[in-house]
C-alpha positions as a printed Julia matrix, in Angstrom:
431×3 Matrix{Float64}:
  -6.2   309.68  151.41
  -9.28  308.33  149.67
 -10.32  304.98  148.26
 -13.0   306.42  145.93
 -12.35  310.16  145.87
 -15.0   311.02  143.28
 -17.9   309.89  145.44
 -16.26  310.56  148.81
 -15.88  314.25  147.93
 -19.06  314.68  145.85
 -21.2   317.75  146.5
 -24.57  317.49  148.22
 -26.6   317.91  145.01
 -24.74  315.02  143.34
 -25.2   312.75  146.34
 -28.92  313.49  146.68
 -29.55  313.07  142.95
 -27.9   309.64  143.05
 -29.79  308.68  146.21
 -33.11  309.69  144.65
 -32.49  307.65  141.49
 -31.45  304.6   143.47
 -34.31  304.92  145.94
 -36.89  305.03  143.14
 -35.32  301.97  141.51
 -35.22  300.12  144.85
 -38.88  300.85  145.57
 -39.94  299.42  142.22
 -37.75  296.32  142.72
 -39.06  295.45  146.18
 -42.66  296.07  145.17
 -42.29  293.74  142.19
 -40.16  291.0   143.77
 -40.72  290.93  147.54
 -44.26  289.9   148.55
 -43.74  291.37  152.04
 -43.15  294.85  150.64
 -45.97  294.64  148.08
 -48.37  293.74  150.89
 -46.99  296.46  153.18
 -47.24  299.12  150.44
 -50.76  298.05  149.46
 -51.91  298.14  153.09
 -50.54  301.68  153.41
 -52.15  302.76  150.13
 -48.79  303.46  148.5
 -47.73  302.74  144.93
 -44.13  302.82  143.71
 -44.99  305.87  141.59
 -45.71  307.79  144.81
 -42.01  307.8   145.71
 -40.34  310.47  143.57
 -38.0   312.26  145.99
 -36.01  311.73  149.17
 -38.72  313.5   151.15
 -41.18  310.84  149.97
 -39.18  308.2   151.83
 -41.06  308.95  155.04
 -44.29  307.75  153.39
 -42.93  304.19  153.44
 -43.72  302.07  156.51
 -40.84  300.96  158.72
 -39.24  297.52  158.5
 -38.29  295.85  161.8
 -36.3   292.77  162.8
 -39.43  290.7   163.39
 -40.34  291.2   159.71
 -37.15  289.38  158.72
 -37.77  286.66  161.28
 -41.37  286.22  160.14
 -40.06  285.67  156.59
 -37.25  283.33  157.66
 -35.17  282.18  155.94
 -35.39  283.6   152.4
 -38.78  285.32  152.19
 -37.32  288.84  152.01
 -34.98  288.07  149.1
 -35.6   290.09  145.94
 -33.75  287.72  143.59
 -34.02  283.97  142.89
 -31.93  281.76  145.19
 -29.65  280.73  142.34
 -28.44  284.35  142.16
 -27.51  284.39  145.85
 -23.85  283.43  146.24
 -23.53  283.83  150.02
 -25.66  284.09  153.14
 -24.86  285.44  156.58
 -27.09  285.51  159.64
 -27.42  287.07  163.07
 -26.83  285.0   166.17
 -30.53  284.39  166.75
 -30.12  284.49  170.53
 -33.65  285.86  171.01
 -35.39  283.81  168.33
 -34.87  282.77  164.73
 -31.8   284.41  163.19
 -32.16  287.1   160.58
 -30.75  285.8   157.29
 -28.95  288.08  154.84
 -28.27  287.21  151.21
 -25.7   288.58  148.76
 -25.37  288.45  145.0
 -21.95  288.81  143.34
 -22.66  292.51  142.85
 -23.64  292.85  146.51
 -20.31  291.35  147.59
 -18.4   293.71  145.31
 -20.34  296.68  146.66
 -19.76  295.51  150.25
 -16.02  295.31  149.69
 -15.99  298.76  148.1
 -17.9   300.59  150.83
 -15.92  298.91  153.59
 -12.64  299.58  151.78
 -13.49  303.3   151.83
 -13.87  303.12  155.6
 -10.67  301.11  156.07
  -8.71  303.73  154.16
 -10.44  306.54  156.06
  -9.35  304.81  159.28
  -5.72  304.78  158.18
  -5.26  301.43  156.41
  -3.24  301.18  153.19
  -1.7   298.57  150.9
   1.5   298.64  152.96
  -0.29  297.36  156.09
  -0.52  293.93  157.66
  -4.07  293.62  158.98
  -5.02  291.03  161.6
  -8.74  290.18  161.67
  -9.66  289.09  165.19
 -13.39  288.84  164.51
 -14.96  285.39  164.45
 -15.4   283.97  160.95
 -18.66  282.24  160.12
 -22.25  283.46  159.78
 -21.24  286.69  161.58
 -20.68  289.42  158.97
 -17.86  291.35  160.63
 -14.83  289.25  159.71
 -15.69  288.8   156.04
 -16.69  292.45  155.61
 -13.3   293.7   156.79
 -11.33  290.81  155.26
 -12.34  291.36  151.63
 -12.25  295.14  151.97
  -8.67  295.1   153.25
  -7.66  292.76  150.43
  -9.22  295.24  148.0
  -7.17  298.01  149.6
  -4.11  295.81  149.02
  -3.2   295.09  152.63
  -1.83  291.72  153.73
  -4.69  290.09  155.66
  -4.13  287.73  158.59
  -7.46  285.86  159.15
  -6.74  285.02  162.78
 -10.4   284.89  163.86
 -11.3   285.51  167.5
  -9.96  283.73  170.57
  -6.62  282.01  171.25
  -5.4   285.35  172.49
  -1.8   284.43  173.25
  -1.43  283.18  169.69
  -2.99  286.43  168.43
  -0.24  288.32  170.23
   2.45  285.98  168.92
   1.24  286.59  165.37
   1.28  290.35  165.94
   4.91  290.09  167.03
   6.08  287.64  164.36
   4.17  289.09  161.41
   4.58  292.75  162.34
   0.82  293.4   162.38
   0.05  297.1   161.86
  -3.78  297.06  161.85
  -5.98  295.24  164.37
  -9.63  294.46  163.61
 -11.85  293.33  166.51
 -14.54  294.41  168.92
 -13.38  297.13  171.35
 -13.95  294.83  174.32
 -11.82  292.04  172.82
  -9.06  294.52  171.99
  -9.02  295.55  175.66
  -8.74  291.92  176.66
  -5.85  291.45  174.21
  -4.08  294.38  175.88
  -4.6   292.75  179.27
  -3.12  289.45  178.12
  -0.21  291.35  176.58
   0.55  292.93  179.93
   0.47  289.51  181.62
   2.86  288.16  178.96
   5.24  291.07  179.41
   4.6   292.32  175.86
   4.96  296.09  175.48
   3.11  297.38  172.38
   5.47  300.34  172.09
   8.56  298.16  172.25
   7.45  294.81  170.84
   4.71  295.53  168.3
   4.18  297.62  165.17
   0.48  298.38  165.62
  -0.63  301.69  164.1
  -4.39  301.49  163.65
  -7.36  299.72  165.2
 -10.52  299.34  163.1
 -13.07  298.47  165.76
 -16.76  297.65  165.42
 -19.69  295.3   166.16
 -20.41  297.06  169.46
 -20.64  300.66  170.59
 -17.91  302.21  172.71
 -17.38  305.49  174.49
 -14.62  308.06  174.04
 -13.23  306.86  177.35
 -12.99  303.34  175.93
 -11.21  304.71  172.86
  -8.69  306.49  175.08
  -7.99  303.23  176.91
  -7.51  301.34  173.64
  -5.15  303.93  172.22
  -3.07  304.11  175.38
  -2.86  300.36  176.01
  -2.25  299.27  172.41
  -0.32  302.3   171.13
  -2.51  302.82  168.08
  -5.1   305.15  166.57
  -8.57  303.7   167.19
 -11.48  304.32  164.85
 -14.97  302.88  164.88
 -17.1   301.55  162.03
 -20.79  300.78  161.97
 -23.19  298.43  160.27
 -25.79  295.74  160.86
 -26.08  292.23  159.5
 -29.62  292.99  158.37
 -28.4   295.88  156.21
 -25.08  294.56  154.88
 -22.74  294.03  157.82
 -19.99  296.57  158.56
 -19.77  299.24  155.88
 -22.67  301.59  156.5
 -20.46  304.23  158.09
 -17.1   304.68  159.78
 -14.7   307.2   161.22
 -11.72  308.77  159.55
  -8.57  309.41  161.58
  -9.94  312.82  162.61
 -12.46  310.88  164.74
 -15.29  313.41  164.54
 -18.17  311.21  163.42
 -18.7   308.18  161.19
 -18.82  308.97  157.46
 -21.92  307.45  155.85
 -21.64  305.68  152.48
 -24.58  307.74  151.28
 -24.56  306.48  147.71
 -25.72  303.09  149.02
 -27.45  303.86  152.34
 -29.95  306.53  153.32
 -30.04  307.25  157.04
 -32.84  308.97  158.89
 -33.05  309.8   162.58
 -36.49  309.36  164.11
 -38.14  309.9   167.44
 -38.31  306.27  168.68
 -41.64  306.91  170.39
 -43.51  308.64  167.57
 -41.6   307.62  164.42
 -41.33  311.28  163.42
 -38.24  312.13  161.34
 -35.95  314.49  163.25
 -33.76  317.23  161.75
 -29.98  316.87  161.47
 -28.28  317.29  164.82
 -31.1   315.9   166.95
 -30.59  312.58  168.68
 -32.9   309.67  168.03
 -33.16  306.18  166.53
 -31.19  305.35  163.39
 -33.3   304.17  160.44
 -31.5   302.81  157.36
 -32.56  302.14  153.78
 -30.18  299.93  151.76
 -31.03  301.2   148.3
 -28.55  299.26  146.13
 -28.63  295.76  147.65
 -29.83  293.24  145.08
 -30.5   290.14  147.18
 -31.9   291.87  150.26
 -32.89  295.5   149.71
 -34.25  296.96  152.93
 -36.38  300.09  153.27
 -36.55  302.14  156.49
 -35.1   299.52  158.81
 -35.41  300.48  162.48
 -32.05  299.68  164.05
 -32.87  300.71  167.65
 -29.44  302.35  167.75
 -29.34  305.9   169.12
 -27.31  308.57  167.31
 -27.56  311.87  165.45
 -26.52  313.17  162.02
 -23.67  315.63  161.45
 -24.06  317.43  158.11
 -20.89  319.58  158.1
 -17.96  318.85  155.8
 -15.21  316.98  157.65
 -11.67  318.25  158.02
 -10.49  315.2   156.04
 -12.23  316.52  152.91
 -15.0   313.94  152.74
 -18.37  315.55  152.12
 -20.77  312.84  153.26
 -22.97  313.29  156.27
 -21.64  311.65  159.41
 -23.2   309.77  162.3
 -22.19  310.49  165.85
 -20.97  307.5   167.86
 -23.82  305.23  168.94
 -24.74  306.23  172.5
 -26.87  303.15  173.16
 -29.81  301.15  171.9
 -33.43  301.81  172.61
 -33.79  298.14  173.6
 -30.64  298.28  175.77
 -32.03  301.24  177.65
 -32.82  300.32  181.22
 -35.74  301.97  182.94
 -34.76  302.14  186.61
 -37.38  303.67  188.91
 -38.74  305.65  185.98
 -35.33  306.93  184.84
 -33.84  306.02  181.44
 -30.33  304.58  181.9
 -27.92  303.62  179.1
 -24.91  301.35  179.8
 -22.72  303.84  177.91
 -23.44  306.45  180.59
 -22.13  304.09  183.24
 -19.08  303.22  181.14
 -18.21  306.91  180.75
 -18.13  307.35  184.52
 -16.13  304.2   185.23
 -13.48  304.74  182.59
 -12.71  308.22  183.95
 -11.17  306.57  187.03
  -7.54  305.41  186.92
  -8.04  303.0   189.84
 -10.43  300.66  188.04
 -10.17  298.48  184.94
 -12.51  298.92  181.93
 -14.38  295.74  182.87
 -17.76  295.96  184.56
 -21.15  294.3   184.94
 -24.49  296.01  185.47
 -26.97  294.01  187.55
 -30.62  295.04  187.84
 -32.88  293.43  190.45
 -36.21  294.22  192.11
 -36.74  294.21  195.85
 -40.12  295.0   197.41
 -41.39  296.22  194.02
 -38.5   298.7   193.75
 -35.79  298.47  191.06
 -32.21  298.18  192.33
 -29.1   298.95  190.28
 -25.7   297.47  191.13
 -22.46  298.0   189.21
 -19.6   295.54  189.63
 -16.25  297.12  188.79
 -12.78  295.57  188.66
  -9.97  297.21  190.58
  -6.74  297.91  188.71
  -4.63  297.02  191.75
  -5.56  294.12  194.05
  -3.69  295.7   196.98
  -6.43  298.31  197.2
  -8.68  295.63  198.68
  -6.52  295.75  201.82
  -6.97  299.51  202.25
 -10.53  299.86  203.55
 -10.42  303.64  203.81
  -9.24  304.14  200.23
 -11.62  301.47  198.96
 -14.57  303.13  200.63
 -13.52  306.49  199.25
 -13.35  305.08  195.71
 -16.77  303.46  196.03
 -18.31  306.67  197.32
 -16.76  308.73  194.52
 -17.93  306.38  191.77
 -21.37  306.19  193.38
 -21.54  309.99  193.54
 -20.45  310.35  189.9
 -23.0   307.78  188.78
 -25.75  309.56  190.69
 -24.74  312.85  189.04
 -24.85  311.37  185.53
 -27.8   309.0   185.89
 -29.97  310.91  188.33
 -30.49  307.82  190.5
 -28.49  305.99  193.13
 -26.58  302.79  192.34
 -24.76  300.33  194.52
 -21.07  300.08  193.55
 -19.13  296.88  194.27
 -15.38  296.84  193.65
 -14.08  293.36  192.85
 -10.69  291.7   192.53
  -8.82  292.18  189.22
  -9.49  289.62  186.46
 -12.71  288.28  188.04
 -15.37  289.59  185.63
 -16.12  287.85  182.34
 -14.08  288.75  179.25
 -15.54  288.8   175.74
 -14.04  287.71  172.42
 -17.09  288.97  170.53
 -19.73  291.48  171.51
 -19.66  292.34  175.2
 -22.77  291.52  177.27
 -22.53  293.78  180.29
 -26.12  293.89  181.57
 -27.76  291.22  183.72
 -31.42  292.08  184.26
 -32.89  289.82  186.95
 -36.24  291.56  187.33
């Protein structure tokens, strides 16, 4: 099933021709209307006429988050403010937020690209879709909301939080599609269990369209088992458009990229060199059709790789592998690169622990120390010292095998670690 079959099944030559035309147009627009890009091009000795093909894209300097912050709030807009009909913004937890603008055409495009991904993930006009993202300046809720309306689904704008009411609505309305972060979906499943709600018996959930944070295959397996649904992941960034850059189909073998609107490169994060398809590196995105905020070569810091093969579903676009981590989330522990996703993969392979954990990094006597707090699934295990010690030793051994360094493992009582209704924050770095 397709939302826009003509473009979703287009051949490579058609896609690249359209990308080239739109890239050339975008370059001329930003050079003429965004002082930041004119200055950046001039400093690099580049004129718009120098960009004539997709291979020329690598001539353009990168854009980074600080560039948007330095031009806060509207300095990166390529249209007058009276053409901007909506703004969204990042949380701004580490400084000024990054502000994103949309024209009417941008909003229509956003709904279209996200609708493709909703349909690829299983949604249809017969579904009742409950949006458990927070509404507001965050882009996630609105991106999915309007896309699902375009698909024809009945949308329940529940927002995040008030979890018992979320579950009541699922029961009373017959919700078939859940939209949230993976971590909040896990928390919903936990509250369901405490309420005595059995998803197989009491709910009609079929699909979960999850995003806003990366998750592992082990996390997906937990979601599918606990909520009795098919879980797919979608990807985007507020700075680019919000959700809608790419997303999985129900075959779950990579996230289909909306290539007619976004060009994705994979670079070596250390050198900036563009890597060939299949090699892992940092995701760089160019939003070539945005009117209010076109972005060229935006460094996301997300780590992935490109999959060029045609998918079993029939879609011909390149795909992105699941995000394995972020270059700025990467922890350097005693000279070893450690990603939280590696730790999650180990923990979620154990049936005795819950998918809730906290990573704590400290420094003692100039030496980095790594501790992982993990919730037990059964509190009675705390009374069995021998079994508890065996579990700790096994998890510690598995972590050492995967990470290459030793970590202290602390097993804690069920329901003691923090739960998240938005993006999960699992790392506490006290160095």
